[in-house]
C-alpha positions in Angstrom: 62.7 266.3 38.2 65.8 267.6 40.1 68.4 265.2 41.5 71.4 266.1 43.5 74.4 264.0 44.3 77.0 264.9 46.9 79.8 263.3 48.9 79.5 265.1 52.2 82.7 263.7 53.7 80.7 263.3 56.9 77.0 264.2 56.9 77.2 265.7 60.4 80.1 268.0 59.4 78.2 269.0 56.3 75.1 269.8 58.3 77.1 272.2 60.5 78.3 274.0 57.4 74.7 274.6 56.3 74.2 271.7 53.8 70.6 271.0 54.8 69.5 274.6 54.7 70.9 274.8 51.2 69.3 271.5 50.2 65.9 272.7 51.3 66.2 275.8 49.2 67.1 273.7 46.1 63.8 271.7 46.3 65.3 268.6 44.8 63.1 265.6 44.2 65.9 263.2 45.2 69.2 263.9 47.0 71.8 261.1 46.9 74.5 261.4 49.6 77.8 259.5 49.9 80.3 259.1 52.7 77.8 259.9 55.5 80.4 258.6 58.1 77.5 258.1 60.6 75.1 255.5 61.8 71.4 256.4 61.3 70.7 256.3 65.1 73.3 259.1 65.5 71.2 261.4 63.3 68.4 262.3 65.6 68.8 266.0 65.5 65.9 267.7 63.6 68.3 269.1 61.0 68.6 265.6 59.6 64.8 265.5 59.1 64.2 268.3 56.6 60.5 269.0 56.1 58.9 267.2 53.2 61.6 264.5 52.8 61.7 260.8 53.4 65.2 259.5 54.3 66.9 256.1 53.9 70.4 255.0 54.9 72.8 252.3 54.2 75.4 252.5 57.0 78.8 250.9 57.0 79.5 248.3 59.7 82.5 250.3 60.8 81.5 253.4 62.7 82.5 256.8 61.3 83.2 255.3 57.8 81.6 255.3 54.3 77.8 255.0 54.2 75.3 256.3 51.7 71.8 257.8 51.9 68.8 259.0 49.9 66.5 261.8 50.8 63.4 262.1 48.6 60.3 264.2 48.5 58.4 261.3 46.9 57.8 258.1 48.9 59.5 255.3 47.0 57.6 252.2 45.9 60.5 250.2 47.2 64.0 250.8 48.8 66.8 248.2 48.5 69.6 248.5 51.0 72.8 247.1 49.6 73.6 245.2 46.5 73.8 241.6 47.8 77.6 241.5 47.9 79.5 241.8 51.1 82.5 243.7 49.7 80.1 246.6 49.0 77.4 246.0 51.6 79.7 245.8 54.7 80.9 249.3 53.9 77.5 250.8 53.1 78.1 251.7 49.5 74.8 251.2 47.6 71.2 252.1 48.2 68.4 252.1 45.6 65.0 253.7 45.6 62.3 252.8 43.0 59.7 255.3 41.7 57.5 253.8 39.1 59.7 252.8 36.2 62.7 254.9 37.5 65.3 253.7 40.0 67.7 256.1 41.6 70.9 254.8 43.3 73.3 256.4 45.6 76.7 254.7 45.0 80.1 255.3 46.7 82.8 253.5 44.9 86.0 252.6 46.8 89.1 254.7 46.6 92.3 253.0 46.0 94.5 255.9 47.0 95.3 254.8 50.5 97.1 251.5 49.7 97.4 248.9 47.0 95.0 246.5 48.9 92.2 249.0 48.5 93.0 249.5 44.8 92.6 245.8 44.3 89.2 245.9 46.1 88.2 248.7 43.8 89.1 246.6 40.8 87.0 243.7 42.3 84.1 246.1 42.6 84.5 247.3 39.0 84.5 243.7 37.8 81.4 243.0 39.9 79.4 246.0 38.8 80.0 245.9 35.0 77.7 242.9 34.2 75.2 244.3 36.7 75.2 247.6 35.0 75.0 246.0 31.6 71.9 244.0 32.7 70.3 247.2 34.0 70.5 248.8 30.5 68.7 245.8 29.0 66.1 245.5 31.8 63.7 248.1 30.5 63.7 250.3 33.6 65.3 253.7 33.8 68.3 254.1 36.1 70.2 257.0 37.5 73.2 255.9 39.5 74.4 259.0 41.4 77.5 259.1 43.3 81.2 259.3 43.9 82.7 256.9 41.4 86.3 257.9 42.3 87.4 257.9 38.7 88.0 260.8 36.4 87.1 259.5 33.0 89.0 261.6 30.5 91.7 264.3 30.4 89.0 266.9 30.3 87.8 265.7 33.7 91.0 266.4 35.7 93.2 269.5 35.8 96.6 267.9 36.2 96.1 264.8 34.0 99.8 264.4 33.1 100.9 264.2 36.8 98.1 261.8 37.8 98.4 259.0 35.2 99.9 256.6 37.8 97.5 257.6 40.6 94.3 255.9 41.7 91.3 257.6 40.1 93.1 258.2 36.8 94.8 254.9 36.1 94.6 253.6 32.5 92.6 250.5 33.7 90.1 252.7 35.5 89.6 255.0 32.5 89.3 252.0 30.2 86.5 250.7 32.4 84.7 254.0 32.2 85.2 253.9 28.4 83.4 250.5 28.4 80.7 251.7 30.8 79.8 254.6 28.5 80.4 252.4 25.4 79.5 248.7 25.1 77.7 248.6 28.5 75.4 251.3 27.3 75.3 253.7 30.2 75.5 257.5 29.7 77.3 260.3 31.5 74.3 262.5 31.9 76.4 265.6 32.8 78.2 265.4 29.5 74.8 265.3 27.7 74.4 269.0 28.7 77.9 270.3 29.5 80.8 269.5 27.2 83.2 272.2 28.6 86.5 272.0 30.4 87.3 272.8 34.0 84.2 271.2 35.4 85.3 269.5 38.6 83.5 268.1 41.6 86.4 267.3 44.0 89.5 269.2 45.2 92.2 267.9 47.4 92.5 269.6 50.8 96.3 269.9 50.2 97.9 273.1 49.0 95.8 275.5 47.0 93.8 273.0 45.0 90.4 274.7 45.6 91.7 278.2 45.1 93.5 277.2 41.8 90.6 274.9 40.7 93.0 272.0 40.5 90.2 269.5 40.6 88.8 266.2 39.5 85.4 265.3 38.1 84.7 262.0 39.9 81.0 262.5 40.9 78.5 261.4 38.2 74.9 260.8 37.3 75.4 257.5 35.3 72.1 256.9 33.5 70.3 254.6 31.1 70.0 256.3 27.7 66.4 257.4 27.7 66.5 259.2 31.0 70.0 260.6 30.2 68.6 262.2 27.1 66.0 264.0 29.3 68.8 265.9 31.1 68.2 269.6 30.6 70.4 271.6 33.0 73.4 270.9 35.2 75.1 272.7 38.0 78.2 272.1 40.1 77.5 274.3 43.2 80.7 276.0 44.5 79.3 279.2 46.2 79.6 277.4 49.5 81.7 274.5 50.6 80.0 271.7 52.5 82.9 269.2 52.0 85.8 268.5 49.7 83.2 267.6 47.0 80.7 270.0 45.4 77.1 269.0 45.0 76.2 268.0 41.4 72.6 268.9 40.4 70.9 267.7 37.2 67.4 268.7 36.1 65.6 266.1 34.0 62.5 266.6 31.8 60.8 263.8 33.7 57.9 263.7 36.1 59.0 261.4 39.0 55.5 261.6 40.4 54.1 259.9 37.4 57.1 257.7 36.6 
């Protein structure tokens, strides 16, 4: 089973840069997209209907903002649009598809970098999600929550960690929350099951020479329940082409989604 997660920073912009051509070649079972910045009715062009894929969207109420999507080669048993909480749902930040005993989620966590008000909303979301994620671990289903979590967990996950300790995305409170997520809550960072190395980033600022110098952050994850996380076999952060300021994160799992 191959699952890709990518923040496209505008699905229409990414399409113009060849994202869907690349996606088709990758033959992923599920593709989780964040920051679509579009309403589904605006995506009528055939490029947004790749052969062999079902597609599902959760749009933000505000046009041109946020939004998540799932493309899948396997028709889900069920699709849940939103999480049942307006703070997330009004901005189109959660969509879930169920395949047998496996659920795949596309999540777009808020960024707090624009202003303090947004950081406080991010904290609210973290507080809301933690008991939900804890319950998921105990539920008996397998979950893979793909997406842009907008937090670099450890020093190894950010190039300039010293200079970013007071910036949203690498604040002590955020990192402690991730510690708990991958600790007492019981979720697993599936990428780190396979790749322990340094300099593995998924986002680079458009300012300066961040991309050229690989001054990046790893803020895109597959957060998984332990059993499915242990099935992770290969990982890739694709950087040969640039579809957005994020790179697609691909993880292959030893799991047959068709029989899940």
